[in-house]
N, CA, C and O atoms as a MOPAC input file, in Angstrom:
PM7 MOZYME 1SCF
protein

 N     12.55400 1    17.57200 1   -16.70800 1
 C     13.96600 1    16.32200 1   -16.49200 1
 C     13.19400 1    15.58000 1   -17.07200 1
 O     11.96300 1    15.58600 1   -17.10000 1
 N     14.21700 1    14.66400 1   -17.73400 1
 C     13.51500 1    13.10100 1   -18.00500 1
 C     14.23800 1    11.89400 1   -17.22400 1
 O     15.38800 1    11.73000 1   -16.81700 1
 N     13.20700 1    11.21700 1   -17.19700 1
 C     13.66400 1     9.98700 1   -16.31000 1
 C     14.06800 1     9.15200 1   -16.62700 1
 O     13.00100 1     8.61700 1   -16.92800 1
 N     15.25900 1     7.96400 1   -17.03300 1
 C     14.45800 1     6.48500 1   -17.97300 1
 C     14.33400 1     5.90200 1   -16.50700 1
 O     14.50000 1     6.21700 1   -15.32900 1
 N     13.95400 1     4.89200 1   -17.28800 1
 C     13.15300 1     3.57200 1   -16.20800 1
 C     12.66300 1     2.39000 1   -16.69600 1
 O     11.80400 1     2.30400 1   -17.57400 1
 N     13.32700 1     1.26200 1   -16.00400 1
 C     12.93600 1     0.11300 1   -16.52500 1
 C     11.93700 1    -0.86500 1   -15.97500 1
 O     12.14700 1    -1.17200 1   -14.80200 1
 N     10.80900 1    -1.47200 1   -16.60100 1
 C      9.82800 1    -2.16100 1   -16.61000 1
 C      9.76500 1    -2.88300 1   -17.14000 1
 O     10.07800 1    -2.89900 1   -18.33100 1
 N      9.25100 1    -3.98800 1   -16.38000 1
 C      9.20000 1    -5.57500 1   -17.11700 1
 C      7.79400 1    -5.57900 1   -18.48100 1
 O      6.67300 1    -5.34500 1   -18.03000 1
 N      7.85600 1    -5.74200 1   -19.47600 1
 C      7.20300 1    -5.87600 1   -20.64500 1
 C      5.62900 1    -5.67400 1   -20.28000 1
 O      4.81700 1    -5.01600 1   -20.93000 1
 N      5.32300 1    -6.64400 1   -18.67600 1
 C      3.92300 1    -6.48200 1   -18.71800 1
 C      3.54300 1    -5.39500 1   -17.67500 1
 O      2.41400 1    -4.95200 1   -17.88700 1
 N      3.99700 1    -5.00100 1   -16.91000 1
 C      3.91700 1    -3.65100 1   -16.37300 1
 C      3.58800 1    -2.67200 1   -17.57200 1
 O      2.80300 1    -1.74700 1   -17.36000 1
 N      3.95900 1    -2.77900 1   -18.39500 1
 C      4.93500 1    -1.64300 1   -19.10700 1
 C      3.01500 1    -1.75300 1   -20.27800 1
 O      2.42200 1    -0.76800 1   -20.71600 1
 N      2.59000 1    -3.16100 1   -20.43300 1
 C      1.34500 1    -3.03800 1   -21.30200 1
 C      0.33800 1    -2.75500 1   -20.20400 1
 O     -0.70200 1    -2.43800 1   -20.78000 1
 N      0.16100 1    -2.72300 1   -18.89900 1
 C     -0.93800 1    -2.26700 1   -17.50000 1
 C     -0.75100 1    -1.30800 1   -17.87900 1
 O     -1.67600 1    -1.04300 1   -18.64600 1
 N      0.38700 1     0.00500 1   -17.79800 1
 C      0.42200 1     1.26500 1   -18.03700 1
 C     -0.28700 1     1.84100 1   -18.77300 1
 O     -1.20100 1     2.64800 1   -18.60400 1
 N      0.34000 1     1.22700 1   -19.94500 1
 C     -0.28500 1     1.56300 1   -21.30200 1
 C     -1.69900 1     1.24700 1   -21.31500 1
 O     -2.13700 1     2.36500 1   -21.58400 1
 N     -2.68100 1     0.52800 1   -21.21600 1
 C     -3.97500 1     0.26000 1   -20.98600 1
 C     -4.83000 1     1.43800 1   -20.26800 1
 O     -5.77500 1     2.02300 1   -20.79600 1
 N     -4.25500 1     1.70700 1   -18.79700 1
 C     -4.80200 1     1.82800 1   -17.68600 1
 C     -4.63300 1     3.65500 1   -18.18600 1
 O     -5.27800 1     4.60700 1   -17.74500 1
 N     -3.48600 1     3.65300 1   -19.28600 1
 C     -3.19600 1     5.34200 1   -19.28800 1
 C     -4.56000 1     5.78000 1   -20.60800 1
 O     -5.27600 1     6.74600 1   -20.86900 1
 N     -4.29800 1     4.30500 1   -21.17100 1
 C     -5.58500 1     4.59300 1   -22.62000 1
 C     -7.13100 1     5.08600 1   -21.78000 1
 O     -7.84400 1     6.06900 1   -21.98200 1
 N     -7.26800 1     3.95600 1   -20.78800 1
 C     -9.04300 1     4.57300 1   -20.40500 1
 C     -9.11200 1     5.36500 1   -19.79100 1
 O    -10.24900 1     5.60200 1   -19.38500 1
 N     -7.81200 1     6.42700 1   -19.24400 1
 C     -7.63300 1     7.20200 1   -18.27200 1
 C     -7.68900 1     8.42300 1   -19.09100 1
 O     -8.19400 1     9.37100 1   -18.48900 1
 N     -7.26600 1     8.69200 1   -20.43900 1
 C     -7.48900 1     9.39600 1   -21.76000 1
 C     -6.18600 1    10.52000 1   -21.28000 1
 O     -6.33700 1    11.73900 1   -21.36200 1
 N     -4.83500 1     9.83300 1   -20.74600 1
 C     -3.87100 1    10.42600 1   -20.36400 1
 C     -3.12000 1     9.77100 1   -20.80800 1
 O     -3.58400 1     8.71600 1   -21.23900 1
 N     -1.39300 1    10.00000 1   -20.99100 1
 C     -0.76500 1     9.81300 1   -21.41100 1
 C      0.17800 1     8.57300 1   -20.65500 1
 O     -0.20600 1     8.25300 1   -19.53000 1
 N      1.33700 1     7.89000 1   -21.18400 1
 C      1.78000 1     7.00100 1   -20.23800 1
 C      2.97500 1     8.01500 1   -18.60500 1
 O      3.29900 1     7.90100 1   -17.42300 1
 N      3.14900 1     9.02700 1   -20.00900 1
 C      4.21300 1    10.29800 1   -18.90500 1
 C      3.55600 1    10.47500 1   -17.94900 1
 O      3.84200 1    10.20900 1   -16.78200 1
 N      2.18000 1    11.16100 1   -18.56300 1
 C      1.60100 1    11.69100 1   -16.72200 1
 C      1.06600 1    10.77900 1   -15.75600 1
 O      1.19200 1    10.88200 1   -14.53600 1
 N      0.58400 1    10.06400 1   -16.25200 1
 C      0.71700 1     8.62600 1   -15.34500 1
 C      1.49700 1     8.35200 1   -14.42700 1
 O      0.97100 1     8.06900 1   -13.35000 1
 N      2.85000 1     8.33800 1   -14.50600 1
 C      4.06800 1     8.03200 1   -13.79800 1
 C      3.95600 1     9.38400 1   -13.22600 1
 O      3.56100 1     9.41500 1   -12.06000 1
 N      4.22700 1    10.54700 1   -13.81500 1
 C      4.91300 1    11.49000 1   -13.29800 1
 C      3.05600 1    11.77200 1   -11.95600 1
 O      3.02500 1    12.54000 1   -10.99500 1
 N      2.15200 1    11.08100 1   -12.32300 1
 C      0.91100 1    11.69000 1   -11.15800 1
 C      2.07700 1    10.46700 1    -9.70400 1
 O      2.80500 1    10.72100 1    -8.74400 1
 N      1.78700 1     9.73100 1   -10.11600 1
 C      2.39000 1     8.06900 1    -9.54200 1
 C      3.64200 1     8.77800 1    -8.59700 1
 O      3.35900 1     9.25000 1    -7.49500 1
 N      4.93600 1     8.81000 1    -9.08200 1
 C      6.19800 1     9.50500 1    -8.59000 1
 C      5.80300 1    10.68800 1    -7.60000 1
 O      6.33300 1    11.00200 1    -6.53500 1
 N      4.28400 1    11.47500 1    -8.52800 1
 C      4.72800 1    12.97900 1    -6.87200 1
 C      3.82400 1    12.08700 1    -5.65400 1
 O      4.17400 1    12.12100 1    -4.47400 1
 N      2.48400 1    11.20300 1    -6.18200 1
 C      2.34000 1    10.78100 1    -4.74000 1
 C      2.86300 1     9.83200 1    -3.79700 1
 O      2.52900 1     9.48100 1    -2.66500 1
 N      4.25300 1     9.35700 1    -5.00400 1
 C      5.13700 1     8.24100 1    -4.03700 1
 C      5.88400 1     9.19800 1    -3.20300 1
 O      6.15400 1     8.85000 1    -2.05300 1
 N      6.28600 1    10.45600 1    -3.66000 1
 C      7.03500 1    11.22600 1    -3.04400 1
 C      5.89000 1    11.79200 1    -1.63000 1
 O      5.94400 1    11.44300 1    -0.45100 1
 N      5.16500 1    12.50900 1    -2.12600 1
 C      4.12200 1    12.88500 1    -1.01400 1
 C      3.71000 1    11.64200 1     0.12400 1
 O      3.25900 1    11.79600 1     1.25900 1
 N      3.82800 1    11.17000 1    -0.14100 1
 C      3.64200 1     9.78300 1     0.85700 1
 C      4.64800 1     9.51400 1     1.89900 1
 O      4.41600 1     9.53100 1     3.10800 1
 N      6.15200 1     9.18100 1     1.16100 1
 C      6.59700 1     8.77800 1     1.91300 1
 C      8.33600 1     9.89200 1     2.13500 1
 O      9.45100 1     9.50700 1     2.48800 1
 N      7.93200 1    11.05500 1     1.81000 1
 C      9.04600 1    11.97200 1     2.35900 1
 C      8.97100 1    12.27200 1     3.47100 1
 O      9.94000 1    12.37500 1     4.22300 1
 N      7.40900 1    12.53200 1     3.87600 1
 C      7.03600 1    13.01600 1     5.79500 1
 C      7.23900 1    11.51800 1     6.15900 1
 O      6.70800 1    10.54300 1     5.62600 1
 N      8.31200 1    11.56200 1     7.40100 1
 C      8.67500 1    10.28700 1     7.94100 1
 C      7.55800 1     9.96800 1     8.73500 1
 O      7.19400 1     8.80800 1     8.92900 1
 N      6.88500 1    11.17700 1     9.29800 1
 C      5.51600 1    11.25700 1    10.44700 1
 C      4.87500 1     9.91800 1    10.01500 1
 O      4.76500 1     9.04900 1    10.87900 1
 N      4.31200 1     9.59700 1     8.38900 1
 C      3.29900 1     8.69400 1     8.41300 1
 C      3.96600 1     7.40000 1     8.53700 1
 O      3.27600 1     6.51800 1     9.04900 1
 N      5.34500 1     7.03500 1     8.12600 1
 C      5.83000 1     5.33400 1     8.83700 1
 C      5.86200 1     5.47000 1    10.33700 1
 O      5.52800 1     4.52900 1    11.05700 1
 N      6.30500 1     6.76400 1    10.87300 1
 C      6.17400 1     6.55400 1    12.51000 1
 C      4.81200 1     5.68000 1    13.26800 1
 O      4.67600 1     4.78900 1    14.10500 1
 N      3.81100 1     6.66500 1    12.28200 1
 C      2.51500 1     6.30000 1    12.72400 1
 C      2.05000 1     4.84900 1    12.36500 1
 O      1.24100 1     4.15400 1    12.98000 1
 N      2.63000 1     4.60200 1    11.41900 1
 C      2.33900 1     3.07700 1    11.25100 1
 C      2.89200 1     2.63500 1    11.89000 1
 O      2.32200 1     2.04100 1    12.80500 1
 N      3.89100 1     2.63400 1    11.84700 1
 C      4.93000 1     1.61300 1    13.02200 1
 C      4.86600 1     1.81800 1    14.38800 1
 O      5.52900 1     1.20000 1    15.22100 1
 N      3.95200 1     2.81100 1    14.63800 1
 C      3.65300 1     2.33500 1    16.09100 1
 C      1.89200 1     2.05600 1    16.50200 1
 O      1.47900 1     1.79400 1    17.63100 1
 N      1.09200 1     2.18900 1    15.31600 1
 C     -0.02200 1     0.98000 1    15.61100 1
 C      0.37100 1    -0.07400 1    15.42200 1
 O     -0.27900 1    -0.95400 1    15.98600 1
 N      1.76500 1    -0.60100 1    14.44400 1
 C      1.40600 1    -1.74100 1    14.44000 1
 C      2.37500 1    -2.10100 1    15.91200 1
 O      2.37600 1    -3.28800 1    16.23700 1
 N      2.89700 1    -1.47300 1    16.48000 1
 C      4.05000 1    -1.75800 1    17.38600 1
 C      2.66500 1    -1.66600 1    18.82200 1
 O      3.20600 1    -2.11900 1    19.83100 1
 N      1.31200 1    -1.28200 1    19.11900 1
 C      0.37300 1    -1.35200 1    19.59400 1
 C     -0.39300 1    -2.59000 1    19.83900 1
 O     -0.85900 1    -3.04700 1    20.88300 1
 N     -0.41300 1    -3.09500 1    18.41500 1
 C     -1.87200 1    -4.33200 1    18.04700 1
 C     -0.49500 1    -5.57100 1    18.19200 1
 O     -0.87200 1    -6.48000 1    17.45300 1
 N      0.23800 1    -5.79200 1    18.51600 1
 C      1.44600 1    -6.74500 1    18.38700 1
 C      1.33600 1    -7.73300 1    19.46100 1
 O      1.59000 1    -8.89400 1    19.14000 1
 N      0.95700 1    -7.46100 1    20.85400 1
 C      0.54400 1    -7.69700 1    21.78700 1
 C     -1.00400 1    -8.45200 1    21.96700 1
 O     -1.56800 1    -8.95100 1    22.94200 1
 N     -1.29800 1    -8.31800 1    20.87300 1
 C     -3.21500 1    -8.37700 1    20.66000 1
 C     -2.85200 1   -10.35400 1    20.69100 1
 O     -2.02300 1   -10.85900 1    19.93400 1
 N     -3.57700 1   -11.07100 1    21.59100 1
 C     -3.78800 1   -12.21500 1    21.10800 1
 C     -4.07400 1   -13.27500 1    19.80100 1
 O     -5.09100 1   -13.93700 1    19.59400 1
 N     -3.28100 1   -13.23000 1    19.29000 1
 C     -3.16800 1   -14.27800 1    17.85600 1
 C     -4.69500 1   -14.80200 1    17.63800 1
 O     -5.35200 1   -15.48500 1    18.42400 1
 N     -5.03300 1   -14.37100 1    16.54000 1
 C     -6.97400 1   -15.03600 1    16.16900 1
 C     -6.80000 1   -16.27400 1    16.18600 1
 O     -7.84300 1   -16.85600 1    16.48400 1
 N     -5.72500 1   -17.11700 1    15.95100 1
 C     -5.85300 1   -19.35600 1    16.31900 1
 C     -5.92600 1   -19.08900 1    16.94300 1
 O     -7.01300 1   -18.75100 1    16.47300 1
 N     -5.92200 1   -18.50800 1    18.51200 1
 C     -5.26000 1   -18.66000 1    19.70300 1
 C     -6.31900 1   -19.70900 1    20.07400 1
 O     -7.31300 1   -19.62800 1    19.35300 1
 N     -6.37300 1   -20.73400 1    21.06700 1
 C     -8.01300 1   -22.12900 1    21.29600 1
 C     -8.00100 1   -20.73600 1    22.34700 1
 O     -7.00700 1   -20.21700 1    22.85400 1
 N     -9.59800 1   -20.27700 1    22.50800 1
 C    -10.49900 1   -19.77100 1    23.39900 1
 C    -10.78100 1   -20.29300 1    24.93800 1
 O    -11.18100 1   -21.45600 1    24.97200 1
 N    -10.65900 1   -19.71400 1    26.07500 1
 C    -11.00400 1   -21.28900 1    27.64700 1
 C    -12.97500 1   -21.44400 1    27.15600 1
 O    -13.81200 1   -20.64900 1    26.72900 1
 N    -12.97700 1   -23.23700 1    27.61200 1
 C    -13.79100 1   -23.45300 1    26.82800 1
 C    -14.98100 1   -22.68100 1    28.27500 1
 O    -15.09000 1   -23.36000 1    29.29500 1
 N    -15.51600 1   -21.73500 1    28.21900 1
 C    -16.08500 1   -21.07900 1    29.30600 1
 C    -18.17700 1   -22.07200 1    29.01100 1
 O    -18.98200 1   -21.87000 1    28.10200 1
 N    -18.26000 1   -22.81400 1    29.95700 1
 C    -19.80600 1   -23.53600 1    29.39000 1
 C    -20.99700 1   -22.36100 1    29.48000 1
 O    -22.09000 1   -22.39900 1    28.91600 1
 N    -20.44500 1   -21.25200 1    30.39400 1
 C    -21.72700 1   -20.82400 1    29.94400 1
 C    -21.94400 1   -19.35400 1    29.68500 1
 O    -22.39800 1   -18.49600 1    30.44200 1
 N    -21.43800 1   -19.24700 1    28.21900 1
 C    -20.78400 1   -18.64100 1    27.10000 1
 C    -21.48200 1   -17.77800 1    26.18000 1
 O    -21.12000 1   -16.68700 1    25.73900 1
 N    -23.05900 1   -18.75100 1    25.84600 1
 C    -23.94800 1   -18.36200 1    25.65300 1
 C    -25.51100 1   -17.84000 1    26.51300 1
 O    -26.63800 1   -17.71700 1    26.03400 1
 N    -25.11400 1   -17.65500 1    27.67700 1
 C    -26.30000 1   -17.01200 1    28.52900 1
 C    -26.12200 1   -15.40400 1    28.15500 1
 O    -26.88400 1   -14.56800 1    28.64100 1

């Protein structure tokens, strides 16, 4: 099946350069990219796993919060 996709000229140039460096056609690179995308996002489990990780760590203190001034922290 043929699929037409419009991309910016800069992206097309980068794709062509990458395809040449890999010894592949532009179409082969696009097919591989689509296959990886479908594999990664077709199973909702991965999205749920990542959402759970984000939720788990959202309660952690902000890295820029001021720490208490403990006089013996170097002991």
